[in-house]
DRENVO-618680 format. One line per field, with one value per residue (C-alpha): chain; x, z, y; residue in one letter. Coordinates in steps of 0.2 Angstrom, whole numbers, plus 5000, padded with zeros to 4 digits. Each point is the difference from the previous one (the first is absolute). Layout:
chain [A	...]
u [X	...]
w [Z	...]
v [Y	...]
resn [A	...]
END
This chain:
chain [A	A	A	A	A	A	A	A	A	A	A	A	A	A	A	A	A	A	A	A	A	A	A	A	A	A	A	A	A	A	A	A	A	A	A	A	A	A	A	A	A	A	A	A	A	A	A	A	A	A	A	A	A	A	A	A	A	A	A	A	A	A	A	A	A	A	A	A	A	A	A	A	A	A	A	A	A	A	A	A	A	A	A	A	A	A	A	A	A	A	A	A	A	A	A	A	A	A	A	A	A	A	A	A	A	A	A	A	A	A	A	A	A	A	A	A	A	A	A	A	A	A	A	A	A	A	A	A	A	A	A	A	A	A	A	A	A	A	A	A	A	A	A	A	A	A	A	A	A	A	A	A	A	A	A	A	A	A	A	A	A	A	A	A	A	A	A	A	A	A	A	A	A	A	A	A	A	A	A	A	A	A	A	A	A	A	A	A	A	A	A	A	A	A	A	A	A	A	A	A	A	A	A	A	A	A	A	A	A	A	A	A	A	A	A	A	A	A	A	A	A	A	A	A	A	A	A	A	A	A	A	A	A	A	A	A	A	A	A	A]
u [5101	5005	5006	4988	5008	5005	4988	5005	4990	4997	4994	4988	4990	4984	4992	4991	5014	5000	5016	5000	5011	4995	5009	4998	4986	5004	4995	4984	4995	5004	4987	4987	5004	5000	4984	4991	5007	4993	4981	5002	4987	5004	4993	5010	5017	4997	4998	5019	5007	4992	5007	5017	5003	4993	5013	5015	4995	5007	5014	4986	4987	4992	4995	4985	4997	4981	5002	5013	4995	4997	5015	5012	4993	5004	5019	5003	4994	5013	5015	4995	5000	5016	5009	4993	5000	5009	5000	4995	4983	4998	4983	4995	4987	4992	4999	4983	5003	4989	5011	4992	4984	5008	5006	5017	5002	5019	5003	5015	5008	5005	5010	4994	5011	4990	5010	4998	4981	4992	4981	4995	4986	4984	5000	4992	5000	4998	4992	4990	4982	4993	4981	4994	5008	5002	4997	5011	5007	5017	5005	5010	5008	4989	5008	5004	4987	4989	5006	4994	4984	4998	5010	4984	4989	4982	5006	4981	4999	4997	5016	5011	4994	5004	5019	4998	4994	5015	5012	4994	5012	4990	4986	5003	4990	5004	5000	5005	5009	4990	5010	4991	5008	4988	4985	4988	5002	4979	5002	5015	4993	4983	5012	5005	4983	4997	5016	4995	5006	5012	5007	5000	5010	5015	5001	5001	5014	5011	4996	5005	5015	5008	5018	5002	5016	5002	5013	5000	5007	5005	4995	5009	4994	5014	4989	4991	5008	4986	5002	4990	5001	4992	4997	5001	4991	4994	5006	4993	5011	5016	4992	5012]
w [5168	4989	4984	4983	4989	4981	4987	4981	4986	4984	4983	4987	4986	5001	4982	4998	5000	5017	5011	5018	5016	5014	5013	5006	5012	5018	5014	5002	4981	5002	5013	4990	4986	5009	5009	4982	4994	5015	4997	4985	4995	4982	5005	5016	4990	4988	5015	5008	4984	4998	5017	4999	4984	5005	5015	4989	4989	5014	4986	4987	5009	4986	4993	5004	5000	4998	4984	4993	4986	5006	4992	5006	5019	4996	4991	5013	5014	4992	5001	5018	5004	4991	5009	5018	5000	4985	4982	5000	5004	5000	4991	5005	4987	5003	4985	4995	4988	5002	5002	5001	5005	5014	4999	5002	5013	4999	5007	4992	5002	4989	5001	4992	4998	5004	4993	4982	4998	4990	4996	4986	4989	4994	4982	4990	5014	4996	5008	4984	4999	4984	5003	4980	4985	5007	5016	5018	5017	5005	5016	5017	5010	5017	5015	5014	5010	4987	5002	5016	4997	4987	5008	5008	4998	5005	4988	4994	4981	5002	5012	4985	4987	5010	5000	4981	4998	5012	4987	4984	4997	4986	4986	4981	4983	4983	5005	5019	5015	5016	5016	5016	5012	4990	5000	5015	5007	4998	4980	5000	5008	4989	4985	5005	5004	4979	4996	4993	5008	4985	5004	5019	4995	4992	5015	5011	4990	5004	5019	4996	4990	5011	5005	5015	5011	4991	5002	4991	5009	4991	5010	4999	5015	5007	5003	4986	4986	4997	4990	5002	5000	5012	4996	5019	4998	5014	5018	5007	4993	5007	5013	5015]
v [5065	4985	5005	4999	4987	5006	4993	4998	5009	4993	5011	4990	5004	4993	4994	5016	5008	5007	5003	4996	4998	4987	4991	4983	4993	4999	4988	5012	4997	4983	4997	5007	4989	4984	5007	5001	4984	4990	5008	4991	5017	5008	5018	4999	4995	5013	5014	4993	5000	5020	5003	4993	5009	5017	4997	4995	5013	5015	5005	5003	5010	5006	4984	4992	4983	5001	5009	4988	4987	4983	4992	5014	4997	4980	5004	5012	4987	4985	5015	5002	4981	4996	5015	4996	4979	4994	5000	4982	4993	4982	4996	4982	4990	4982	4990	4994	4986	4987	4983	4984	5007	5011	5019	4999	5015	5003	5017	5009	5017	5014	5014	5015	5014	5016	5014	4992	5000	5014	5004	4992	5007	4987	4997	5014	5013	5017	5016	5005	4993	5000	5001	5004	5005	5018	4998	4993	5002	5004	4990	5006	4986	4994	5006	4990	5008	4994	4982	5001	5002	4988	4986	4994	4985	5009	5014	5010	5002	5018	5001	4992	5011	5016	4992	4999	5019	5005	4990	5011	5013	5007	4996	5004	5002	5005	5019	5002	4993	5000	4998	4991	5014	5012	4989	4998	4984	4997	5003	4987	4988	5002	4999	4982	4995	5004	4986	4983	4986	4995	5020	4996	4981	5012	5011	4982	4996	5016	4994	4981	5005	5012	4999	4986	4995	4983	4986	4982	4986	4984	4986	4982	4988	4991	4986	4994	5012	5010	5017	5015	5020	5010	5015	5011	5019	5013	5006	4986	4988	5009	5008	4994]
resn [M	L	P	R	L	Q	M	P	L	Y	D	V	V	L	P	S	G	L	K	V	T	F	R	P	F	L	V	K	E	E	K	L	L	L	I	A	K	Q	S	K	D	S	A	T	M	V	E	A	V	K	Q	V	L	N	N	C	L	E	A	S	P	N	V	S	V	D	K	L	P	L	F	D	V	E	Y	L	F	L	Q	L	R	A	R	S	I	G	E	I	V	P	L	R	Y	R	C	Q	R	E	V	E	G	Q	I	C	G	M	I	S	E	Y	P	V	E	L	L	K	I	E	P	K	F	G	E	G	H	T	K	I	I	E	L	T	A	T	Q	G	L	T	M	A	Y	P	T	F	K	S	F	T	R	I	A	R	E	D	L	P	A	E	E	A	Y	A	V	V	S	E	C	I	E	S	I	Y	D	A	E	N	K	Y	Y	S	K	D	V	P	P	E	E	L	R	E	F	I	D	T	L	S	P	M	Q	V	T	K	I	D	K	F	F	D	T	L	P	K	I	Q	T	T	I	H	F	L	C	P	K	C	G	N	K	D	E	I	V	T	E	G	L	D	S	F	F	Y]
END
């Protein structure tokens, strides 16, 4: 029987504070990512990321990828990609400047150091949502499992509100604090139905300003001299 190669193990502290141990991905996992990328289907890519992470977290058997916050998963995937393929990923950008009535179109390549990318919160992000002077919500970060449900273009509104209710950690007023885990789901949904559009907008801001894996490329076109800043974010940008 052929000997099995020993793979290195890496420790990383995720943005949420959880420490995990992982191994680099192997050829079998690389195939999963390549097939998912070729499919150009977001659901397929999400499932591939989940399976690869689960495989590579075999040294952390108590960690469930489904239960991790999305930004933890994105950060962990960047760490995994860096340790498996290389710490530098080349990102390409096509110049969109109009020169003499035509788009320049020059393609430039920029190296991005994956291990230097950290999750960034949106401006004004908070987990405490004030609904009135004495009432409000405390939110919990959506898990990767929740993300796989909401990352659909045809997501029914009813299901979207179900995900919102799952992310409510507690509801408070001037006298009491009510934890969602102790409240029947139907009662929680009824509470959401009583919110005003302005109050829902405050909840939307929580989701819109969640931490994101993000980096900024300072673009300088070698052909026409156009300068630009390109913000790159999300798993799609660094998928493989």
